[in-house]
C-alpha positions, 0 to 999 in steps of 0.5 A: 423862518424860511426852510431851503427847499432845493440844492444846487448842484455839486461841481465835482472836480476828480483828478489823478494819473490814469490807473487809478480808476477815477473815470470807472467811479465817476461812471458808476455814480453817473449810471446809478443817476446820482450825477450827470458826466460832464463829457469832455472834449479833446483832440486826440484820436478815440481808442477802441470802443470809444464814442463821439459824444458818450466817452469825449467829443472828439475834435480837430485841433483847429476847431477845438482852438475855434472853441476856446477863442469863442469862449465855450469851453468851461477850462482847457489844458494840452495833455500828453501833446493833445488838447483836452476841454470842457464845454460850457454847454449844460454845467450850469443849467444842471447845477442850478436844477440841483443835479450834480456835475462831475469833470474828470480832468487833469491838475491845469483844469481844475486849476481853472475851475478854481480860479473861476470867478463865477459865484455857481461855480464858487459855491458849487465846487468839490474836488477830489485827487485820487491816487495810486497805492505807489508808483510800482502800483500804478506801472502795473495798471497802466502796462496791463492795458498794453494801449500804446508803445513803449515811449508813449507809456514811459512818457506817460508814467513820467507825467503822472508822477509829475501830476501827483505831486498836486494833490496838495492843492485838492480840498479832498484826496484818495489813495485808491485801494480796493474797487469795492472800497474806492468806491464806497469812499467815493459815494460817502464824500459825494453824500456830504457834499450834498450837505454843505449851506453853499448848496442850500443857500438862495441861489 
């Protein structure tokens, strides 16, 4: 009998509206060396403190759409009137090396990942939707950022309400509580996911 010695990495899709702490959770796991963050590309402008290649790959729309045409993106979607997507580079390579890859993407992107016919993706996929405790709490969290005009803020809230309707499409859901509790539950989910037989079979 042959025992498995090397697992595949998990392709961890995390979705949820801004203000639920999903990006913070992902970064903590990556900073601890437990996974790598797949840096998304976007056509929106950088916010204060954001760095190209670290937070996002900031692209002009023409360049973004050309990359889509060339098949360089793993998934892509238009959100808040801007394009977002995930470059294919390094994702599959990391999965085969047993390295977990985190994707912080919206529900449209998650649909494309689930529809992917690549056997490696199907074996490695784990998805999670993070919900706020309530809409009022989400509004308070986003208002505290003070990073956009009122009209843009209200658009973000409307989009968040629409996005949250899709939580039932995910394998897992986490209702945000304190940062400490959220992190503990998130790490527990990832650790349990690493025990799945689909990650330990022959590649």
